[in-house]
matplotlib code that plots the C-alpha trace (Angstrom):
import matplotlib.pyplot as plt

x = [0.0, 1.4, 2.2, 0.3, 1.4, 3.5, 2.4, 3.5, 5.0, 1.8, -0.3, 2.0, 1.7, -2.1, -2.2, 0.0, -2.2, -5.4, -3.9, -2.9, -6.4, -7.8, -5.4, -6.5, -10.2, -9.7, -8.1, -11.2, -13.6, -11.7, -12.0, -15.6, -17.3, -18.1, -20.8, -18.2, -16.0, -14.9, -13.0, -12.2, -10.7, -8.6, -7.4, -6.4, -4.4, -2.6, -1.9, -4.1, -7.1, -10.5, -10.8, -7.4, -8.5, -11.7, -9.7, -8.9, -12.3, -15.2, -17.3, -17.5, -19.7, -17.1, -14.5, -16.8, -17.5, -13.8, -13.3, -16.2, -15.0, -11.6, -13.1, -15.3, -12.5, -10.2, -12.8, -13.6, -9.9, -9.7, -12.6, -11.3, -7.9, -9.7, -11.6, -8.4, -6.8, -9.7, -11.3, -14.7, -17.6, -15.9, -12.7, -14.6, -16.0, -12.5, -11.2, -14.0, -13.2, -9.5, -10.3, -12.7, -10.3, -7.5, -9.3, -12.6, -13.3, -13.1, -15.6, -18.0, -17.9, -19.5, -21.4, -22.2, -24.8, -25.4, -24.0, -27.0, -27.8, -25.3, -26.2, -23.6, -23.3, -24.2, -20.6, -20.4, -23.2, -21.4, -18.4, -20.6, -22.3, -18.9, -18.5, -22.0, -21.4, -18.3, -20.3, -23.1, -20.5, -19.2, -22.7, -23.9, -21.8, -22.4, -26.2, -26.2, -28.2, -27.1, -28.3, -31.5, -32.3, -32.5, -34.1, -36.3, -39.1, -41.0, -37.8, -36.6, -40.1, -39.9, -36.4, -37.3, -39.4, -37.4, -33.9, -33.0, -30.2, -28.6, -28.6, -28.3, -26.6, -28.2, -27.9, -30.6, -33.1, -31.2, -27.9, -29.7, -30.9, -27.5, -25.7, -28.2, -27.9, -24.1, -23.9, -26.3, -25.2, -21.5, -21.9, -24.0, -21.3, -18.6, -20.4, -21.0, -17.3, -15.9, -18.2, -16.9, -20.1, -18.4, -15.8, -15.9, -18.2, -15.3, -15.3, -13.2, -15.2, -13.1, -14.6, -18.1, -17.4, -16.0, -19.1, -21.2, -19.2, -19.7, -23.5, -23.6, -21.5, -23.0]
y = [0.0, 3.4, 5.9, 9.2, 11.5, 8.9, 6.9, 3.3, 2.5, 0.7, 3.7, 5.9, 3.5, 3.5, 7.3, 7.5, 5.0, 6.8, 10.1, 8.5, 7.0, 10.5, 12.0, 9.3, 10.1, 13.8, 12.9, 10.8, 13.5, 16.0, 13.7, 12.3, 14.0, 12.6, 10.2, 8.4, 7.7, 4.1, 2.4, -0.5, 1.8, 3.4, 0.1, -0.9, 2.3, 1.7, -2.0, -3.2, -5.6, -4.2, -6.0, -4.6, -1.0, -1.5, -2.0, 1.7, 3.0, 0.6, 2.2, 4.9, 6.9, 6.8, 8.1, 10.8, 11.8, 12.1, 14.3, 16.5, 16.8, 17.8, 20.4, 21.9, 22.0, 23.7, 26.4, 26.8, 27.2, 29.8, 31.8, 31.6, 32.9, 35.8, 36.6, 36.5, 39.0, 41.4, 40.9, 42.5, 41.0, 42.0, 40.3, 37.1, 37.3, 37.6, 34.8, 32.6, 33.3, 32.7, 29.3, 28.3, 29.2, 27.3, 24.0, 24.2, 20.4, 20.8, 23.7, 21.8, 18.7, 20.7, 23.4, 21.7, 19.1, 16.6, 13.1, 10.8, 8.5, 10.1, 11.5, 13.4, 12.6, 15.1, 16.2, 17.7, 20.0, 21.1, 22.1, 23.9, 25.8, 27.1, 28.8, 30.3, 31.5, 33.4, 35.0, 36.0, 37.5, 39.6, 40.5, 41.7, 45.0, 45.5, 45.4, 49.0, 52.0, 51.9, 48.3, 49.0, 51.8, 49.4, 46.5, 44.0, 44.1, 41.0, 38.9, 40.1, 39.4, 35.9, 35.2, 36.3, 33.2, 31.0, 31.1, 27.4, 27.7, 30.3, 27.9, 29.6, 32.7, 35.9, 37.8, 40.4, 39.9, 42.5, 40.6, 37.4, 39.0, 40.5, 37.1, 35.2, 37.6, 37.5, 33.7, 33.0, 35.8, 35.1, 31.4, 32.0, 34.1, 31.6, 28.6, 30.2, 31.3, 28.0, 26.1, 28.2, 30.0, 33.4, 32.1, 34.0, 36.7, 39.2, 40.5, 39.7, 37.6, 39.2, 42.6, 41.2, 39.6, 42.8, 44.7, 42.1, 42.8, 46.5, 46.1, 43.6, 45.4, 48.7]
z = [0.0, -1.0, 1.8, 1.9, -0.8, -2.7, -5.7, -6.3, -9.7, -10.5, -9.6, -11.8, -14.7, -14.3, -14.3, -17.4, -19.3, -18.3, -19.5, -22.8, -23.3, -22.8, -25.3, -27.8, -27.0, -27.7, -31.1, -31.9, -30.8, -33.0, -36.0, -35.6, -32.6, -29.2, -30.4, -32.5, -29.5, -29.3, -26.6, -28.8, -31.4, -28.8, -27.5, -31.0, -31.5, -28.2, -29.0, -26.2, -26.1, -25.5, -22.1, -21.0, -21.7, -19.9, -16.7, -16.9, -18.1, -17.6, -20.3, -23.0, -20.6, -17.9, -20.3, -21.5, -17.9, -17.2, -20.3, -19.4, -15.8, -17.0, -19.4, -16.7, -14.2, -16.7, -17.4, -13.7, -13.0, -15.8, -14.4, -10.8, -12.0, -13.8, -10.6, -8.5, -10.9, -10.3, -13.7, -14.2, -16.2, -19.5, -18.3, -17.6, -21.2, -22.6, -20.4, -21.7, -25.3, -24.9, -23.2, -25.9, -28.8, -27.1, -27.6, -29.5, -29.1, -25.4, -25.6, -27.8, -25.6, -22.7, -24.7, -28.0, -29.0, -26.1, -26.6, -27.3, -24.4, -22.1, -18.7, -16.6, -12.9, -10.2, -9.5, -13.1, -12.2, -9.1, -11.1, -13.6, -10.7, -9.6, -13.0, -12.8, -9.2, -10.3, -13.1, -10.7, -8.4, -11.2, -12.4, -9.0, -8.9, -12.6, -12.0, -10.8, -11.8, -15.5, -15.8, -13.9, -16.3, -19.2, -17.2, -18.9, -16.3, -17.5, -17.6, -14.2, -12.7, -14.3, -13.0, -9.5, -9.3, -11.6, -10.2, -9.7, -12.2, -9.9, -6.9, -3.6, -4.9, -3.5, -6.8, -7.5, -10.3, -12.3, -11.8, -12.8, -16.0, -16.8, -16.1, -18.2, -21.2, -20.8, -20.8, -23.6, -26.0, -25.6, -26.0, -29.1, -30.6, -29.6, -30.9, -34.3, -34.5, -33.5, -35.8, -38.7, -39.5, -39.7, -42.2, -45.5, -44.1, -44.2, -40.6, -37.5, -35.0, -32.2, -33.0, -32.9, -29.5, -28.1, -29.3, -27.5, -24.3, -24.7, -24.9, -22.1, -19.5, -18.2]

ax = plt.figure().add_subplot(projection="3d")
ax.plot(x, y, z, "-o")
ax.set_aspect("equal")
plt.show()
């Protein structure tokens, strides 16, 4: 048995193999999308038998869960670092875009089309809520008089009674509205950009994104 804080050679070997399996999985996702992920194909690439690989990931869904968990944790760490540096709401938006452009497949795995038949475990939702909590923290001071002056009263009234997505965060209805617009509009712009829908249109998507930030941040 390994002592606390020290890995045995077997544990290190297992960690290395799991990391390589995930690398191969990302290559498959980049080539054919998450629905085409095949553990048997990965095993063949690595010179392993299918049953041998299943000792490291018991199913395709377990592997997908690990990839999604890594992606959400990476984004949560990025947002946390932005918050620690004193970033405002616009700074959060720029951090989100930089993270998405760094690895579009990672972005699409968590914000793209859901994988048919896959259901994420509860701990994934917990990590995702960390990201939303940080966004709501940034939206709260931004939801001041300037934001209130342009408030969408019907939506704010609706959100006041439909705030499950915000968890226990004490954000005001104005902050909820601002965060929701921020999240949906920026993800819309990012998804279109990363999918190549702006290619050939003759404008810089970065300029469009910055213009969205200007409209979203009072």
